[in-house]
C-alpha positions in Angstrom: 9.4 87.3 190.9 12.8 85.6 190.6 13.1 81.9 189.8 14.0 81.4 193.4 11.0 83.4 194.8 8.8 81.5 192.5 10.0 78.2 193.8 9.7 79.4 197.6 6.1 80.5 196.8 5.3 77.2 195.2 6.8 75.2 198.0 4.4 77.3 200.4 1.6 76.9 198.4 1.8 73.2 198.1 2.7 72.6 201.7 0.2 75.1 203.5 -2.8 72.5 202.7 -0.8 69.7 204.3 0.1 71.4 207.3 -3.6 72.6 207.8 -5.0 69.1 207.1 -2.4 67.0 208.9 -1.2 69.3 211.4 2.5 70.8 211.8 4.2 68.0 213.8 2.4 65.2 211.7 3.7 66.5 208.2 7.0 65.3 207.4 9.6 66.9 204.9 8.7 63.5 202.9 5.2 64.8 202.5 6.2 68.1 201.3 8.6 66.4 198.9 5.8 64.1 197.4 3.5 67.2 197.0 6.0 69.4 195.3 7.9 66.6 193.6 11.2 68.4 194.8 14.2 66.9 196.4 14.8 67.3 200.2 17.8 69.6 199.2 15.7 72.0 197.2 13.5 72.2 200.1 16.3 73.2 202.2 17.8 75.6 199.8 14.6 77.5 200.3 13.9 76.9 203.9 16.7 76.4 206.5 14.3 74.0 208.5 10.9 72.8 208.9 9.6 75.4 211.4 10.4 78.1 209.0 8.2 76.7 206.4 5.5 76.1 208.9 5.6 79.7 209.8 5.2 80.6 206.2 2.4 77.9 205.6 0.6 79.3 208.6 0.6 82.9 207.1 -0.4 81.7 203.8 -3.5 79.9 205.0 -4.7 82.6 207.2 -4.0 85.1 204.3 -6.1 82.9 202.0 -8.9 82.9 204.4 -8.7 86.8 204.9 -8.6 87.5 201.4 -11.9 85.2 200.6 -13.7 86.5 203.6 -12.7 90.1 202.5 -14.0 89.6 199.0 -17.4 88.2 200.4 -17.8 91.3 202.7 -16.9 93.6 200.2 -20.1 92.3 198.1 -22.1 94.3 200.7 -22.6 97.9 201.4 -24.4 97.8 204.8 -23.1 97.0 208.2 -25.8 94.3 208.4 -25.1 92.7 205.1 -21.5 92.3 206.0 -22.2 90.7 209.4 -24.6 88.3 207.9 -22.4 87.5 205.1 -19.5 86.8 207.6 -21.8 84.4 209.3 -23.0 82.6 206.0 -19.2 82.4 205.0 -18.8 80.1 207.9 -22.1 78.5 208.0 -20.8 75.0 206.8 -17.4 74.1 208.0 -17.4 70.7 206.7 -17.3 72.1 203.2 -14.2 74.3 204.3 -13.1 77.4 202.6 -9.4 76.5 203.1 -8.4 73.1 202.7 -8.0 71.4 205.9 -10.8 73.8 207.6 -10.2 77.0 209.7 -6.5 77.6 210.0 -6.9 79.6 213.1 -8.5 76.7 214.8 -6.3 74.1 213.5 -2.9 75.9 214.1 -4.0 77.5 217.2 -5.1 74.1 218.9 -1.8 72.6 217.9 0.5 75.7 218.8 -1.2 76.7 222.3 1.4 74.8 224.3 4.2 73.8 221.9 4.8 76.5 219.3 5.2 80.1 220.7 5.7 81.7 217.4 2.8 80.1 215.6 0.7 80.8 218.8 1.3 84.6 218.6 0.8 84.2 214.8 -2.8 82.8 215.4 -3.5 85.1 218.3 -2.7 88.1 216.1 -5.1 86.6 213.5 -7.8 86.1 216.1 -7.2 90.0 217.1 -7.6 91.0 213.6 -10.7 89.1 213.2 -12.5 90.7 216.2 -11.3 93.9 215.1 -12.8 93.6 211.7 -16.2 92.7 213.2 -15.8 95.3 215.7 -15.0 98.0 212.8 -18.0 96.9 211.0 -20.5 97.3 213.8 -18.8 100.8 214.7 -19.5 101.9 211.3 -23.1 100.8 211.5 -23.5 102.8 214.4 -21.8 105.9 212.8 -24.2 105.6 209.9 -27.3 105.0 212.0 -27.8 101.6 211.0 -27.4 100.0 214.6 -28.5 101.5 218.2 -25.7 103.8 219.5 -25.4 102.2 222.8 -24.6 98.9 221.5 -21.5 97.5 223.0 -20.0 96.5 219.7 -16.4 95.4 221.1 -17.9 92.8 223.4 -20.5 91.7 220.8 -17.5 91.3 218.2 -15.5 89.0 220.9 -18.6 86.9 221.4 -19.9 86.7 217.5 -16.0 85.5 216.8 -15.8 83.0 219.6 -19.3 81.5 218.9 -18.5 81.3 215.1 -15.1 79.7 215.9 -16.8 77.3 218.7 -19.4 76.3 215.9 -16.8 75.5 213.5 -15.1 73.0 216.0 -18.4 71.3 216.8 -19.5 71.1 213.1 -16.1 69.5 212.1 -16.1 67.0 215.1 -19.9 66.1 214.6 -19.5 65.9 210.7 -22.4 68.3 210.1 -23.5 71.9 210.6 -26.5 71.5 212.6 -25.3 73.7 215.7 -23.6 76.1 213.3 -27.1 76.9 211.8 -28.3 77.3 215.2 -25.4 79.9 216.1 -25.8 81.4 212.7 -29.6 82.1 213.3 -29.2 83.4 216.8 -26.4 85.9 216.1 -28.6 87.3 213.2 -31.4 87.8 215.5 -29.2 89.6 218.0 -27.8 91.9 215.3 -31.2 92.6 214.1 -32.4 93.4 217.4 -29.6 96.2 217.6 -30.8 97.7 214.1 -32.8 100.8 213.9 
């Protein structure tokens, strides 16, 4: 990695938590300057404008979340273990895995009506997340772990939506009481499909 690439990556890594915590619109270039200890001129050498930096920060935040989740899931051999691990990974949104909380929820909420590029990035991550769950269940069916008639694609969509909804409820309430209910009930639904 060249010095320029390293500086660019440093700026992304320092700004990503700010955008995820304060929001895209509320994070000013002066906030980025303070976090990086770099001049405005240096920032603009690496990013033509704030929107480009935001897009990179969104990608970075979502990649960090995906990598941490994948590492957790890879600890399990069974589909049930992976699905339960997925649920447990998100069980306490008030102790966020990524600084500022779930980037899909944060950036998706802010960008849905205001930033088409970020909306598309978040939607792409949502589709990938649902496919991840769907693929885990499909593999479990193929290995004889789950009932063969389980509509796994519908369940993956529902599970993802319930977890993301639980993240929102928990963050707003300041506790994970409702997420625990979601977690327990989804585990019961998964267990009901086991052979």
